[in-house]
N, C-alpha and C positions, 0 to 999 in steps of 0.2 A: 817192744815190751809194753805191757799194759800196767799203768799205775807206777808207783804207789799213789794212793789218793789221800789227800789231806782233808778234803771236804766232799760232800755229796755233789756239789757243783763240778768238781774235778771229773766225775764220771760221765757227765752229759755229752761230751764230744766223742766218746767211744762209739764203735759201730752199733752195738746192741741198743743203747739208749737212743741213739740217733734214729734207728729203724722204728723203735716204739714211738718216738716223738712224731715221726712222719705218719704213722698210722693215725695218731690223734689229730694231727694238723690237717689231714685229708678227710676227717670225719668218718673214718672206717670203723672206729671203735665205738660201739654203743655203750650206754651206761651199764656198768657192771661187767663189761666184756663177755656177754653171753656166747659170743662166737669164738672165744678163747684166742683172739688174734694176738693179744699182748702175751698171754701165757705161751702160746706156740712159738712166738718170735723169741722170747727169752729162753725157752727150752732149747730151741735150735742153736742159739749162740752158746749156751753153757755146755750143751752136748758136744758141739764142735770143739770147744776149748778142751774138754776131757779127751776127745778122740785125738786131737793134735798133741796132747801130752802123753798119749799112750795109756790113758786110764780106762780100764775095763769097768763098765757099769753093770751092776746087777739090777734085778727088778726093784728091790728096796731102794737102791740108789736112785733109780728113775723116779720112784714115787716121791722121794724126799726132794729131789730137784724140781719136780713138778709142783710140789707144795711151795717151795721157795719161789718159783717162777710166778706164782700167783700173789706174792706178798708185796715186794718192793723192787722195782727195776734197779735202783741204785745198789741195793744189797746184792742182787744177782751179778751186777757188774763188778762189785768188789770180789765176789767169789771167782768170777772169770779171771779177774786180774791176779788173784792169789794162785789159781791153777797155772796160769800162763807164766807168772814169775817163778813159781816153784819149778816148773818144767825147764825154763830157761836156766835157772840157777843150777839145776842138776846136770846140765850139759857143759857147764863151765868147770874147768879144773879148780879144785880147792887150793887155797893159798895158805 
């Protein structure tokens, strides 16, 4: 299960932020990310989280996730964590 997160730092060890960090540490990302490497990486991870949870995405959903993917890696990771935890919670019997 992913999260819950108490601080931004808590998100750093997750797969998506780790992949984004690797892009930066290997100097693949140019200033402003004109090649959209970070956006594409975050979009891939959040889209997979939605698919794994059985969430069908419409065009408007994709546009909003794309917008989010260009804002803040930690925020995207929190959304991934929420989707993943909600999905996992929905699979457990309620008490």
